[in-house]
N, C-alpha and C positions, 0 to 999 in steps of 0.2 A: 834669416840670420842664424848661423850656427857657431858663431864666436862672440863671446862677451869679454869684458875686461873688469876685473875687480882689483882695485889698488894698482900694483905693478904687474899683475899676473893676468895673462891672456888665456882664456879657456875656450877650447873648441870641443865639439861633440862629433864623434865618429860612430855611426851605427853599423853594427855588423849584421843584425837580424831583427826583424819586426813582424809579429804575427801573434794571434791567439795561441797560447801554449797549453792550456788545460782548463778544466772547469774550476770555478772558484771554490766549490766545495772539496774538490780534490786537493787543491793547493792550500786552502785555509779550512781545515776540517772543523775548526771551532766557530767559524763565521756562520751566520744565519742569512736566509734570503732577505729578511728585513733590513739587515745592515746594508746590503747592496741596494735594495729599492730605495731606502731612505736617503741615499747619497747619489742616486741615479743621475741627477741633474748635472753634477760635475764629474762623475766617473765615466759616464758614457758620452761619446764612443771611445775616447782616447785610451781609457784604462780598463774598460769593461764592455764586453759585447753581450747585452742583455738577451738578445734572441737565442744565443747559445750558452748563456751563463759562463762565458769563457773570460779568462784573465788575459788581457792584451798586454804584451810585454815587449820591451827592447832588450837586446844584448848590445852593449855600447861601451866605448872607451871615452874617458875624459882626457883630452890632451891639454896639458898645462905648459905654458912657456913662462919660466920664472928665473930671474937672475941669469939670463943668457943660456939656459939649459932647457931641453924638452923632456917633460915628464909625462908618462902614460899611467893612468889609473885604471887598472883591470884590462885584460886582453881578450875577453870573450871566449868563444868556443873553439875557434881555430878551424882550418881546412884539414880534411883528410883524417881527422881524428875518429877512431872507432869507438862509438858509444852505443852499444847494443841495448843498454838498459833505457836509453832515452833516444828512440829512433829519430824524433824530430830534429835532433842536434847531432846526428851521426853522419860522418863523411860529408860534411858541408863543402860547398864551393861558393863563397859569398861575394868575392871581389873586395874583401875588406881592405887589402893593401892598396888597392886603387883608390879607395875612399880616403884612406890615411894619406896618400899622395895628394889627392884633391885638397886636403887640409894643409898641404905644404910640408909633409913629413915623410921622409924616406927612412926605411929601417936603419940606415947608417947614422941618421941624425939623432936617434933617440939616446938620451944620457941616462935616464932612470926609468925603470918599470916598477910600479907598485902593484902587488896583488893584495887587495884588501882582505882576501882569504883564499884558501886553497880548495875551492870548488871548481869543477872542470869548466864551467862557463865563466870563469874569471881568470883563467891561466892559459887558455888554449892557444893564443898567439904568442906565448912565450917562445914557442918553437914552431918551425915549419919543416916539411918533408923535403929533403934534398938528396937525390940518388939513394933513396930507401933508408935514409938516416934522418933522425930528428936532430936539428941543429937550431942554436939560438936565432930567432927571427931578428933580433936587434943586437947585432954583433958587438957593439961598443957599449952597450948599457950595463948598468948595475941593476940587478933584479932584487928588490926588497921583498922578502917573504918572512913571515913570523916564524921563529923557530918552533913555537907551539904547534902551528899547523904542519910544518914540514915534518916534524917528528910524528905527529898524529897520523898522518897519511902515508908515512913511509912504510911499505909492506913488510919491511924487515922487523917492524915493531908489532906486527900482528893485528892491526886494527882493520876491520872490514865493517863499515857502517852502511846501512841500507835504509831507505825510506820508501814510502808508497805514495804515488801520485796517481790517483784513480786506479786503473787496472795495471799500472806499470809499477814494478818494483825497481827502484832507482838506486844504484850505488851513488851515494851522495858525492863522493869524490870523482865519480865518473869512470869507475873501472880502472883502466890503465892510465889514468891522469897523471899519477906520480911518475911513471916510467916515461910517458911521452912529452910531458910538459914541465916537470920540475927537475927530475934527475939530469936531463941533458944540459940544462944551464948550470946546474950545480957542478957537474963533472968539468965544465969549462972554466970553473972558478969565477962565474959572474954573479953568484948569489951573495947577498948579505943576509944572514939569518939573525934578525934583530929580536931583542927582548925588551920588555917594559916600555920602550919607546924609542923613536929615532927621528933626529932632525935632518930633513932633507936639504933645506936651505933656510935663509932668513925668513922666508914666507911660509914655509910648509913644514908640518910636523906630523909624524905618525904616532898614533896613541892606540893602546888596546881597547877593545869594546867587545869582549868575548861573549859566547853563548851560541850564536849561529854556528860557529866553529870555535874551537879553543883559542885559536889565534886571530879571530876577526879583529879588524882594525878600522879606524877612521883616519882620514887625512884632514888635519885642521889647517885652513888657510887664514892668515891674518896679514893684511897688507894695507897700509894706511888706515883708513877708517872702515875698510870693507872686511867682512868675515864670511867664511863658507865652511861647510863640513861635507866632505865626500864619504858617504856612509856605507857603501857597498850594499850588502843585503840586510842591513838593519831595517829597511823598508823595501818590500817587494811591490806593494801596491799603495797608492795614496789613501786607500781605505784605512790604512794603519795610522794615519794622522788622526782620523776621527775615532778609530777603534785601536788604540795602541797596545791593547793586550791580545790582539788577534795575531796568533803566531803561525807561520807556515809549517808544513809537515816535515821540512827538511832541515830543521835546526837540531843541532846536537844536544843542547841544553836549553830547552824552550823557556824555562823560568829565568835563567840568566840572560838569555837573549832579549826577553821582554824588558827586564831591568836596564839593560844597555840601551835599548830603543828609547825608553822613557827618559833616561838620563840625557841622552844626546838631543832628543827633541825639545826637552825643557831648556837645555843650554842654547839651542838654536833660537827658540822663541825669545829668550831673555836677552840675547846678544844681536838679534835680527840677522843671523847668519843664514845665507842661502844654503839649503839642503840638497845635496846631489846624490840620490840613490843610483844604484847601478842599472836598474831595469826599467825606469819610468819612461814611457812613451810621451806623447803630447809635448808639453814644454820642457820636460825632462828634469827640471829642478824647481824648487818653490821656497819662499819665505813663509814660516808658520807662526801662528799666534796661539796663546793659550786659550782654551775655552773650558774652564773648570779643570778637570783632570784629563782632559782631551786636547786636541789640537786641530786647527783649521788652517787652510791656506789663506795667507794674507795677500800674496801675489805670486804669480808664476814668473819664472825666469824669462828673459827675452829671447830665448832660442825659438826658431820656427816651430810651430805646432805641427809636427809631423813624425812619423816613425822612420821612414826611409828603410834601407837595408833590404833584406830578402824576405819575402813573404812565403 
């Protein structure tokens, strides 16, 4: 099953890419081998490949059908995008639009696109290449992008932020990300650059959770008695439930990112909200409970335990 329902909102999972992406020590330089070994029983094999010490990850979109509209949360890496700093995600051809169609969504059907933050692996399918030009993939959609991230990554403002994953020096925004994935939809008048918060509809609200990027946000779902939090990259691996101070190497403000993660996980535990990170393979989402100043998985979501996508 790749679709569940919370309250009046139907949630589907569309995977663009699934594979080991880098070693755990490269992605989480503050983590220790003991952290991974102590949690091996539930991290392997879905989220960690012990034989290569690799982080197993998905790039995926959450498709929400709410109040008669179709909402996409994050749009992955995209096809044909030149990402020389991250070869594993450069010039992909993944069949993503076919998987979106299999979930019952044509590009013309999408009403709202939410980018939880403006890193290249969350905005890639904002656009597609047509006759040598980048055009909006979802021609009728409103694209919700935080003004803080839009301004931060706009090359006119002079920010060039880079991080290191193993032997790769990675432009955190993905080199030409702004030019090929944000600027084209903005020129077409399809973006809403929101600040402080944004209500999508009666079930869904965007709220700031900065640190990973200046404009990182979460989507809060409240429908009937059900609650969910779509948290983008506040969590890259479920190890961060057990070790919430473990921060990946690609956050702009690691201390602020850690505070945001702890705040959102605490809220999720207290309200029994399902947590939907952007990159989790396996069941993809989880309900968490408090264990002292840490968290543990109370139950996994009912999605099929699979990665899918392109290896």
